Structures are given as C-alpha cells and as structure tokens.
mmCIF file of the N, C-alpha and C atoms, coordinates in Angstrom:
data_MODEL
# 
_entry.id   MODEL 
# 
loop_
_atom_site.group_PDB 
_atom_site.id 
_atom_site.type_symbol 
_atom_site.label_atom_id 
_atom_site.label_alt_id 
_atom_site.label_comp_id 
_atom_site.label_asym_id 
_atom_site.label_entity_id 
_atom_site.label_seq_id 
_atom_site.pdbx_PDB_ins_code 
_atom_site.Cartn_x 
_atom_site.Cartn_y 
_atom_site.Cartn_z 
_atom_site.occupancy 
_atom_site.B_iso_or_equiv 
_atom_site.pdbx_formal_charge 
_atom_site.auth_seq_id 
_atom_site.auth_comp_id 
_atom_site.auth_asym_id 
_atom_site.auth_atom_id 
_atom_site.pdbx_PDB_model_num 
ATOM 1   N N  . MET A 1 1  ? 115.334 113.755 134.006 1.00 0.00 ? 1  MET A N  1 
ATOM 2   C CA . MET A 1 1  ? 114.647 114.214 132.664 1.00 0.00 ? 1  MET A CA 1 
ATOM 3   C C  . MET A 1 1  ? 115.537 113.678 131.627 1.00 0.00 ? 1  MET A C  1 
ATOM 4   N N  . MET A 1 2  ? 114.501 113.488 130.681 1.00 0.00 ? 2  MET A N  1 
ATOM 5   C CA . MET A 1 2  ? 115.097 112.742 129.296 1.00 0.00 ? 2  MET A CA 1 
ATOM 6   C C  . MET A 1 2  ? 115.524 113.985 128.638 1.00 0.00 ? 2  MET A C  1 
ATOM 7   N N  . LYS A 1 3  ? 116.706 113.474 127.927 1.00 0.00 ? 3  LYS A N  1 
ATOM 8   C CA . LYS A 1 3  ? 117.372 114.535 126.883 1.00 0.00 ? 3  LYS A CA 1 
ATOM 9   C C  . LYS A 1 3  ? 116.346 114.700 125.516 1.00 0.00 ? 3  LYS A C  1 
ATOM 10  N N  . LYS A 1 4  ? 116.395 115.994 125.125 1.00 0.00 ? 4  LYS A N  1 
ATOM 11  C CA . LYS A 1 4  ? 115.774 116.150 123.813 1.00 0.00 ? 4  LYS A CA 1 
ATOM 12  C C  . LYS A 1 4  ? 116.685 116.328 122.507 1.00 0.00 ? 4  LYS A C  1 
ATOM 13  N N  . LEU A 1 5  ? 115.931 116.237 121.575 1.00 0.00 ? 5  LEU A N  1 
ATOM 14  C CA . LEU A 1 5  ? 116.892 116.277 120.312 1.00 0.00 ? 5  LEU A CA 1 
ATOM 15  C C  . LEU A 1 5  ? 116.028 117.328 119.627 1.00 0.00 ? 5  LEU A C  1 
ATOM 16  N N  . ARG A 1 6  ? 116.794 118.506 118.937 1.00 0.00 ? 6  ARG A N  1 
ATOM 17  C CA . ARG A 1 6  ? 116.070 119.577 118.058 1.00 0.00 ? 6  ARG A CA 1 
ATOM 18  C C  . ARG A 1 6  ? 116.713 119.021 116.540 1.00 0.00 ? 6  ARG A C  1 
ATOM 19  N N  . ILE A 1 7  ? 115.689 118.840 115.704 1.00 0.00 ? 7  ILE A N  1 
ATOM 20  C CA . ILE A 1 7  ? 115.612 118.115 114.577 1.00 0.00 ? 7  ILE A CA 1 
ATOM 21  C C  . ILE A 1 7  ? 115.047 119.473 113.499 1.00 0.00 ? 7  ILE A C  1 
ATOM 22  N N  . THR A 1 8  ? 115.747 119.533 112.717 1.00 0.00 ? 8  THR A N  1 
ATOM 23  C CA . THR A 1 8  ? 115.305 120.553 111.469 1.00 0.00 ? 8  THR A CA 1 
ATOM 24  C C  . THR A 1 8  ? 115.796 119.993 110.464 1.00 0.00 ? 8  THR A C  1 
ATOM 25  N N  . GLN A 1 9  ? 114.646 120.362 109.492 1.00 0.00 ? 9  GLN A N  1 
ATOM 26  C CA . GLN A 1 9  ? 114.536 119.899 107.993 1.00 0.00 ? 9  GLN A CA 1 
ATOM 27  C C  . GLN A 1 9  ? 115.370 120.628 107.635 1.00 0.00 ? 9  GLN A C  1 
ATOM 28  N N  . ILE A 1 10 ? 116.498 120.295 106.308 1.00 0.00 ? 10 ILE A N  1 
ATOM 29  C CA . ILE A 1 10 ? 116.954 121.052 105.682 1.00 0.00 ? 10 ILE A CA 1 
ATOM 30  C C  . ILE A 1 10 ? 117.231 120.830 104.049 1.00 0.00 ? 10 ILE A C  1 
ATOM 31  N N  . LYS A 1 11 ? 116.430 119.664 103.933 1.00 0.00 ? 11 LYS A N  1 
ATOM 32  C CA . LYS A 1 11 ? 116.358 119.536 102.515 1.00 0.00 ? 11 LYS A CA 1 
ATOM 33  C C  . LYS A 1 11 ? 114.857 118.894 102.397 1.00 0.00 ? 11 LYS A C  1 
ATOM 34  N N  . SER A 1 12 ? 114.561 119.056 101.121 1.00 0.00 ? 12 SER A N  1 
ATOM 35  C CA . SER A 1 12 ? 113.163 118.777 100.443 1.00 0.00 ? 12 SER A CA 1 
ATOM 36  C C  . SER A 1 12 ? 113.074 117.287 100.125 1.00 0.00 ? 12 SER A C  1 
ATOM 37  N N  . THR A 1 13 ? 111.842 116.864 100.566 1.00 0.00 ? 13 THR A N  1 
ATOM 38  C CA . THR A 1 13 ? 111.558 115.320 100.362 1.00 0.00 ? 13 THR A CA 1 
ATOM 39  C C  . THR A 1 13 ? 111.520 114.986 99.234  1.00 0.00 ? 13 THR A C  1 
ATOM 40  N N  . ILE A 1 14 ? 111.068 115.645 98.029  1.00 0.00 ? 14 ILE A N  1 
ATOM 41  C CA . ILE A 1 14 ? 110.728 115.726 96.802  1.00 0.00 ? 14 ILE A CA 1 
ATOM 42  C C  . ILE A 1 14 ? 111.899 115.062 96.075  1.00 0.00 ? 14 ILE A C  1 
ATOM 43  N N  . GLY A 1 15 ? 111.513 114.112 95.456  1.00 0.00 ? 15 GLY A N  1 
ATOM 44  C CA . GLY A 1 15 ? 112.540 113.322 94.543  1.00 0.00 ? 15 GLY A CA 1 
ATOM 45  C C  . GLY A 1 15 ? 113.360 111.995 95.373  1.00 0.00 ? 15 GLY A C  1 
ATOM 46  N N  . PHE A 1 16 ? 113.017 111.918 96.786  1.00 0.00 ? 16 PHE A N  1 
ATOM 47  C CA . PHE A 1 16 ? 113.380 110.809 97.517  1.00 0.00 ? 16 PHE A CA 1 
ATOM 48  C C  . PHE A 1 16 ? 111.974 109.970 97.742  1.00 0.00 ? 16 PHE A C  1 
ATOM 49  N N  . ASP A 1 17 ? 112.361 108.782 98.362  1.00 0.00 ? 17 ASP A N  1 
ATOM 50  C CA . ASP A 1 17 ? 111.360 107.728 98.614  1.00 0.00 ? 17 ASP A CA 1 
ATOM 51  C C  . ASP A 1 17 ? 110.098 108.099 99.306  1.00 0.00 ? 17 ASP A C  1 
ATOM 52  N N  . ARG A 1 18 ? 108.751 107.674 98.936  1.00 0.00 ? 18 ARG A N  1 
ATOM 53  C CA . ARG A 1 18 ? 107.635 108.272 99.812  1.00 0.00 ? 18 ARG A CA 1 
ATOM 54  C C  . ARG A 1 18 ? 107.682 107.836 101.465 1.00 0.00 ? 18 ARG A C  1 
ATOM 55  N N  . LYS A 1 19 ? 108.583 106.619 101.522 1.00 0.00 ? 19 LYS A N  1 
ATOM 56  C CA . LYS A 1 19 ? 108.320 106.483 102.895 1.00 0.00 ? 19 LYS A CA 1 
ATOM 57  C C  . LYS A 1 19 ? 109.353 107.469 103.822 1.00 0.00 ? 19 LYS A C  1 
ATOM 58  N N  . GLN A 1 20 ? 110.200 107.870 103.192 1.00 0.00 ? 20 GLN A N  1 
ATOM 59  C CA . GLN A 1 20 ? 110.927 109.345 103.776 1.00 0.00 ? 20 GLN A CA 1 
ATOM 60  C C  . GLN A 1 20 ? 110.154 110.350 103.723 1.00 0.00 ? 20 GLN A C  1 
ATOM 61  N N  . ALA A 1 21 ? 109.337 110.817 103.288 1.00 0.00 ? 21 ALA A N  1 
ATOM 62  C CA . ALA A 1 21 ? 108.318 112.077 103.224 1.00 0.00 ? 21 ALA A CA 1 
ATOM 63  C C  . ALA A 1 21 ? 107.429 111.593 104.613 1.00 0.00 ? 21 ALA A C  1 
ATOM 64  N N  . LYS A 1 22 ? 106.956 110.574 104.624 1.00 0.00 ? 22 LYS A N  1 
ATOM 65  C CA . LYS A 1 22 ? 106.223 109.822 105.520 1.00 0.00 ? 22 LYS A CA 1 
ATOM 66  C C  . LYS A 1 22 ? 106.685 109.877 106.939 1.00 0.00 ? 22 LYS A C  1 
ATOM 67  N N  . VAL A 1 23 ? 108.195 109.613 107.247 1.00 0.00 ? 23 VAL A N  1 
ATOM 68  C CA . VAL A 1 23 ? 108.815 109.887 108.494 1.00 0.00 ? 23 VAL A CA 1 
ATOM 69  C C  . VAL A 1 23 ? 108.794 110.984 108.872 1.00 0.00 ? 23 VAL A C  1 
ATOM 70  N N  . ILE A 1 24 ? 109.319 111.997 107.878 1.00 0.00 ? 24 ILE A N  1 
ATOM 71  C CA . ILE A 1 24 ? 109.868 113.677 108.138 1.00 0.00 ? 24 ILE A CA 1 
ATOM 72  C C  . ILE A 1 24 ? 108.237 114.229 108.832 1.00 0.00 ? 24 ILE A C  1 
ATOM 73  N N  . ARG A 1 25 ? 107.137 113.807 108.164 1.00 0.00 ? 25 ARG A N  1 
ATOM 74  C CA . ARG A 1 25 ? 105.890 114.231 108.598 1.00 0.00 ? 25 ARG A CA 1 
ATOM 75  C C  . ARG A 1 25 ? 105.511 113.720 110.123 1.00 0.00 ? 25 ARG A C  1 
ATOM 76  N N  . GLY A 1 26 ? 106.290 112.159 109.926 1.00 0.00 ? 26 GLY A N  1 
ATOM 77  C CA . GLY A 1 26 ? 105.758 111.535 111.572 1.00 0.00 ? 26 GLY A CA 1 
ATOM 78  C C  . GLY A 1 26 ? 106.455 112.364 112.724 1.00 0.00 ? 26 GLY A C  1 
ATOM 79  N N  . MET A 1 27 ? 107.632 112.722 112.333 1.00 0.00 ? 27 MET A N  1 
ATOM 80  C CA . MET A 1 27 ? 108.084 113.628 113.245 1.00 0.00 ? 27 MET A CA 1 
ATOM 81  C C  . MET A 1 27 ? 107.934 114.973 113.589 1.00 0.00 ? 27 MET A C  1 
ATOM 82  N N  . GLY A 1 28 ? 107.028 115.399 112.598 1.00 0.00 ? 28 GLY A N  1 
ATOM 83  C CA . GLY A 1 28 ? 106.456 116.446 113.004 1.00 0.00 ? 28 GLY A CA 1 
ATOM 84  C C  . GLY A 1 28 ? 106.939 117.734 112.152 1.00 0.00 ? 28 GLY A C  1 
ATOM 85  N N  . LEU A 1 29 ? 107.684 117.313 111.132 1.00 0.00 ? 29 LEU A N  1 
ATOM 86  C CA . LEU A 1 29 ? 108.565 118.574 110.322 1.00 0.00 ? 29 LEU A CA 1 
ATOM 87  C C  . LEU A 1 29 ? 107.444 118.851 109.173 1.00 0.00 ? 29 LEU A C  1 
ATOM 88  N N  . ARG A 1 30 ? 107.284 120.386 108.635 1.00 0.00 ? 30 ARG A N  1 
ATOM 89  C CA . ARG A 1 30 ? 106.701 120.431 107.943 1.00 0.00 ? 30 ARG A CA 1 
ATOM 90  C C  . ARG A 1 30 ? 106.885 121.244 106.573 1.00 0.00 ? 30 ARG A C  1 
ATOM 91  N N  . ARG A 1 31 ? 108.432 121.994 106.713 1.00 0.00 ? 31 ARG A N  1 
ATOM 92  C CA . ARG A 1 31 ? 109.128 122.576 105.381 1.00 0.00 ? 31 ARG A CA 1 
ATOM 93  C C  . ARG A 1 31 ? 110.293 122.474 105.839 1.00 0.00 ? 31 ARG A C  1 
ATOM 94  N N  . ILE A 1 32 ? 111.298 122.957 104.829 1.00 0.00 ? 32 ILE A N  1 
ATOM 95  C CA . ILE A 1 32 ? 112.444 123.082 104.892 1.00 0.00 ? 32 ILE A CA 1 
ATOM 96  C C  . ILE A 1 32 ? 112.553 124.367 106.155 1.00 0.00 ? 32 ILE A C  1 
ATOM 97  N N  . ARG A 1 33 ? 113.812 124.228 107.036 1.00 0.00 ? 33 ARG A N  1 
ATOM 98  C CA . ARG A 1 33 ? 113.888 125.077 108.126 1.00 0.00 ? 33 ARG A CA 1 
ATOM 99  C C  . ARG A 1 33 ? 113.101 124.886 109.514 1.00 0.00 ? 33 ARG A C  1 
ATOM 100 N N  . HIS A 1 34 ? 112.182 123.987 109.257 1.00 0.00 ? 34 HIS A N  1 
ATOM 101 C CA . HIS A 1 34 ? 111.012 123.948 110.335 1.00 0.00 ? 34 HIS A CA 1 
ATOM 102 C C  . HIS A 1 34 ? 111.953 122.727 111.400 1.00 0.00 ? 34 HIS A C  1 
ATOM 103 N N  . ALA A 1 35 ? 111.838 123.012 112.412 1.00 0.00 ? 35 ALA A N  1 
ATOM 104 C CA . ALA A 1 35 ? 112.244 122.555 113.877 1.00 0.00 ? 35 ALA A CA 1 
ATOM 105 C C  . ALA A 1 35 ? 111.440 121.927 114.833 1.00 0.00 ? 35 ALA A C  1 
ATOM 106 N N  . VAL A 1 36 ? 111.677 120.505 114.830 1.00 0.00 ? 36 VAL A N  1 
ATOM 107 C CA . VAL A 1 36 ? 111.083 120.352 116.580 1.00 0.00 ? 36 VAL A CA 1 
ATOM 108 C C  . VAL A 1 36 ? 111.923 119.472 117.356 1.00 0.00 ? 36 VAL A C  1 
ATOM 109 N N  . GLU A 1 37 ? 111.152 119.704 118.681 1.00 0.00 ? 37 GLU A N  1 
ATOM 110 C CA . GLU A 1 37 ? 111.814 118.941 119.680 1.00 0.00 ? 37 GLU A CA 1 
ATOM 111 C C  . GLU A 1 37 ? 111.306 117.792 119.965 1.00 0.00 ? 37 GLU A C  1 
ATOM 112 N N  . LEU A 1 38 ? 112.170 116.606 119.869 1.00 0.00 ? 38 LEU A N  1 
ATOM 113 C CA . LEU A 1 38 ? 111.629 115.394 120.321 1.00 0.00 ? 38 LEU A CA 1 
ATOM 114 C C  . LEU A 1 38 ? 112.710 114.719 121.410 1.00 0.00 ? 38 LEU A C  1 
ATOM 115 N N  . PRO A 1 39 ? 111.991 113.787 121.917 1.00 0.00 ? 39 PRO A N  1 
ATOM 116 C CA . PRO A 1 39 ? 112.532 112.904 123.268 1.00 0.00 ? 39 PRO A CA 1 
ATOM 117 C C  . PRO A 1 39 ? 113.642 112.089 122.813 1.00 0.00 ? 39 PRO A C  1 
ATOM 118 N N  . ASP A 1 40 ? 114.775 111.974 122.958 1.00 0.00 ? 40 ASP A N  1 
ATOM 119 C CA . ASP A 1 40 ? 116.052 110.981 122.648 1.00 0.00 ? 40 ASP A CA 1 
ATOM 120 C C  . ASP A 1 40 ? 115.457 109.677 123.015 1.00 0.00 ? 40 ASP A C  1 
ATOM 121 N N  . THR A 1 41 ? 114.747 108.831 121.939 1.00 0.00 ? 41 THR A N  1 
ATOM 122 C CA . THR A 1 41 ? 114.774 107.580 122.208 1.00 0.00 ? 41 THR A CA 1 
ATOM 123 C C  . THR A 1 41 ? 114.927 106.667 121.172 1.00 0.00 ? 41 THR A C  1 
ATOM 124 N N  . PRO A 1 42 ? 115.357 105.288 121.309 1.00 0.00 ? 42 PRO A N  1 
ATOM 125 C CA . PRO A 1 42 ? 115.234 104.739 120.338 1.00 0.00 ? 42 PRO A CA 1 
ATOM 126 C C  . PRO A 1 42 ? 114.893 104.929 118.960 1.00 0.00 ? 42 PRO A C  1 
ATOM 127 N N  . GLN A 1 43 ? 113.152 105.028 119.462 1.00 0.00 ? 43 GLN A N  1 
ATOM 128 C CA . GLN A 1 43 ? 112.319 105.044 118.147 1.00 0.00 ? 43 GLN A CA 1 
ATOM 129 C C  . GLN A 1 43 ? 112.593 106.501 117.463 1.00 0.00 ? 43 GLN A C  1 
ATOM 130 N N  . VAL A 1 44 ? 112.673 107.335 118.127 1.00 0.00 ? 44 VAL A N  1 
ATOM 131 C CA . VAL A 1 44 ? 113.036 108.709 117.218 1.00 0.00 ? 44 VAL A CA 1 
ATOM 132 C C  . VAL A 1 44 ? 114.432 108.627 116.656 1.00 0.00 ? 44 VAL A C  1 
ATOM 133 N N  . ARG A 1 45 ? 115.437 107.941 117.197 1.00 0.00 ? 45 ARG A N  1 
ATOM 134 C CA . ARG A 1 45 ? 116.641 107.833 116.746 1.00 0.00 ? 45 ARG A CA 1 
ATOM 135 C C  . ARG A 1 45 ? 116.795 106.892 115.494 1.00 0.00 ? 45 ARG A C  1 
ATOM 136 N N  . GLY A 1 46 ? 116.059 106.098 114.947 1.00 0.00 ? 46 GLY A N  1 
ATOM 137 C CA . GLY A 1 46 ? 115.812 105.124 114.249 1.00 0.00 ? 46 GLY A CA 1 
ATOM 138 C C  . GLY A 1 46 ? 114.946 105.757 113.044 1.00 0.00 ? 46 GLY A C  1 
ATOM 139 N N  . MET A 1 47 ? 114.335 106.877 113.301 1.00 0.00 ? 47 MET A N  1 
ATOM 140 C CA . MET A 1 47 ? 113.187 107.975 112.459 1.00 0.00 ? 47 MET A CA 1 
ATOM 141 C C  . MET A 1 47 ? 114.352 108.505 111.891 1.00 0.00 ? 47 MET A C  1 
ATOM 142 N N  . ILE A 1 48 ? 115.440 109.344 112.861 1.00 0.00 ? 48 ILE A N  1 
ATOM 143 C CA . ILE A 1 48 ? 116.389 110.258 112.301 1.00 0.00 ? 48 ILE A CA 1 
ATOM 144 C C  . ILE A 1 48 ? 117.412 109.414 111.040 1.00 0.00 ? 48 ILE A C  1 
ATOM 145 N N  . HIS A 1 49 ? 117.790 108.349 111.746 1.00 0.00 ? 49 HIS A N  1 
ATOM 146 C CA . HIS A 1 49 ? 118.578 107.307 110.748 1.00 0.00 ? 49 HIS A CA 1 
ATOM 147 C C  . HIS A 1 49 ? 118.092 107.256 109.366 1.00 0.00 ? 49 HIS A C  1 
ATOM 148 N N  . LYS A 1 50 ? 116.664 106.851 109.264 1.00 0.00 ? 50 LYS A N  1 
ATOM 149 C CA . LYS A 1 50 ? 116.176 106.757 107.955 1.00 0.00 ? 50 LYS A CA 1 
ATOM 150 C C  . LYS A 1 50 ? 116.326 107.803 106.992 1.00 0.00 ? 50 LYS A C  1 
ATOM 151 N N  . VAL A 1 51 ? 116.196 109.265 107.808 1.00 0.00 ? 51 VAL A N  1 
ATOM 152 C CA . VAL A 1 51 ? 116.189 110.628 106.496 1.00 0.00 ? 51 VAL A CA 1 
ATOM 153 C C  . VAL A 1 51 ? 117.619 111.355 107.212 1.00 0.00 ? 51 VAL A C  1 
ATOM 154 N N  . ARG A 1 52 ? 118.391 110.855 107.536 1.00 0.00 ? 52 ARG A N  1 
ATOM 155 C CA . ARG A 1 52 ? 119.576 111.575 107.973 1.00 0.00 ? 52 ARG A CA 1 
ATOM 156 C C  . ARG A 1 52 ? 120.195 112.625 107.362 1.00 0.00 ? 52 ARG A C  1 
ATOM 157 N N  . HIS A 1 53 ? 119.766 112.153 105.565 1.00 0.00 ? 53 HIS A N  1 
ATOM 158 C CA . HIS A 1 53 ? 120.530 113.308 104.693 1.00 0.00 ? 53 HIS A CA 1 
ATOM 159 C C  . HIS A 1 53 ? 119.392 114.331 104.510 1.00 0.00 ? 53 HIS A C  1 
ATOM 160 N N  . LEU A 1 54 ? 118.301 114.426 104.916 1.00 0.00 ? 54 LEU A N  1 
ATOM 161 C CA . LEU A 1 54 ? 117.489 115.587 104.833 1.00 0.00 ? 54 LEU A CA 1 
ATOM 162 C C  . LEU A 1 54 ? 117.300 116.275 106.507 1.00 0.00 ? 54 LEU A C  1 
ATOM 163 N N  . VAL A 1 55 ? 117.830 116.115 107.104 1.00 0.00 ? 55 VAL A N  1 
ATOM 164 C CA . VAL A 1 55 ? 117.631 116.662 108.334 1.00 0.00 ? 55 VAL A CA 1 
ATOM 165 C C  . VAL A 1 55 ? 118.983 116.917 109.336 1.00 0.00 ? 55 VAL A C  1 
ATOM 166 N N  . THR A 1 56 ? 118.992 117.779 110.345 1.00 0.00 ? 56 THR A N  1 
ATOM 167 C CA . THR A 1 56 ? 120.224 118.142 111.079 1.00 0.00 ? 56 THR A CA 1 
ATOM 168 C C  . THR A 1 56 ? 119.619 117.668 112.670 1.00 0.00 ? 56 THR A C  1 
ATOM 169 N N  . VAL A 1 57 ? 120.716 117.500 113.321 1.00 0.00 ? 57 VAL A N  1 
ATOM 170 C CA . VAL A 1 57 ? 120.152 117.034 114.653 1.00 0.00 ? 57 VAL A CA 1 
ATOM 171 C C  . VAL A 1 57 ? 121.025 117.668 115.651 1.00 0.00 ? 57 VAL A C  1 
ATOM 172 N N  . GLU A 1 58 ? 120.394 118.278 116.614 1.00 0.00 ? 58 GLU A N  1 
ATOM 173 C CA . GLU A 1 58 ? 121.284 119.083 118.114 1.00 0.00 ? 58 GLU A CA 1 
ATOM 174 C C  . GLU A 1 58 ? 120.953 118.496 118.952 1.00 0.00 ? 58 GLU A C  1 
ATOM 175 N N  . GLU A 1 59 ? 121.495 118.300 120.064 1.00 0.00 ? 59 GLU A N  1 
ATOM 176 C CA . GLU A 1 59 ? 121.175 117.603 121.449 1.00 0.00 ? 59 GLU A CA 1 
ATOM 177 C C  . GLU A 1 59 ? 121.117 118.748 122.421 1.00 0.00 ? 59 GLU A C  1 
# 
C-alpha cells in the first residue's frame, strides 16, 4: 500500500507568486486550515517543495 501524506494549508496565497496559488489549488486545497490526503509520490513531493512555506505535512 502506498503511503499517504496529509497536507494542510496554514497560510494564505495572497501576496505570493500566482504559480504558488495554482500549485495549492492543484493539490486540492481551498482555504486556510483545509487538509487533503495525497499519495507520497515524487510529483506531490515537488508540489509540496514549491509551497513549503504555506503548508504543513504529516505522514
């Protein structure tokens, strides 16, 4: 079974690059304190790395 990552948005995308807002939206996050569970893949890890200052990650 593939590991899941729980990603929670902790900061607003306002004031940051628009690309970062698109990454947040692409992960399925909609608002602050909204959390989603995504599979632990290199693609998801790359998305997290781009917006690491806006989210928290739990395994």
